[in-house]
N, C-alpha and C positions, 0 to 999 in steps of 0.2 A: 639421560640416557647412560649407561654405566658404560665403564669406562676396561677398552678391551685386555683380557690378562692373553698376552702373545707367549710368553709360556708352558701354560697351560695349552692355548692351541695349537703350539708346537709340537707336545708332547704326544697330543690326539693324532695331530696327521701323523709325524713319525707312527706309531703305534698302528694305526688302521695298516697305515703302508708296510708294517711288517705281516700283520694279520692280510691281507693281501697276499705277498709275497711266502708266506706259509702257505697259503691255501691255494700257489698255482697261480696266481693273477687272474682270476676270475674274470669275466668283463659285467657291467651291471650291480655290482655287488658294494659298491662303496657307501651308499647310506649305511650298510647292515654293519661295514666293518666297521667305521664313520660311530655306531652306537656298542660297539664289540668294545673298541678301544675305549671309550670313556667309561664303561662298566669296567674294563681292568683295572684301566688308573683311580676310579675310585675302588676297587678292593686292595690294589696296594698298599693303598691311601688308611686304607681302615686298619690293616694290617699293619702297617706301620708307626698307626698312632696306637695299637696296644700295644706293637713289641717295646717300643720309648718309655709307655706308662711299667713296665715289668724294671724296661732299664734303673729308671727314676731309681723306680719301688727299689733296686738293688743299692745304687750310690747313695740313696739316704740313710741303707740300713736297717730300711723296713725291716717287722719278721714276719711283713704278709706278701713280700717277697717269694713268685709263686719262681726259682732256682730252676728245675729240674722241668715246666715247661720249657723256658727262656732260652734252655742249653740247647732246646731238641729242632727250636724254631729254627727254619730253612733261611737262610742270608743272600739280601736281597744280593741278585749279581754273582750268588755263587756258584 
């Protein structure tokens, strides 16, 4: 049996709660909000991984770093 990841579960639960709040607290949509939260968090993780790759290229002084694209990306939480 896999070890539960309590941090991931909490992040999904909190995200699903905020989706529920944003939609006006509808009844009977908990499962939909849970699945949407998982999808949102996965997309955020993918964007962050892409951003880190470009940042790492810049820090390493690599000429293939896409600096203009890096500068135009949204800042998480900003």
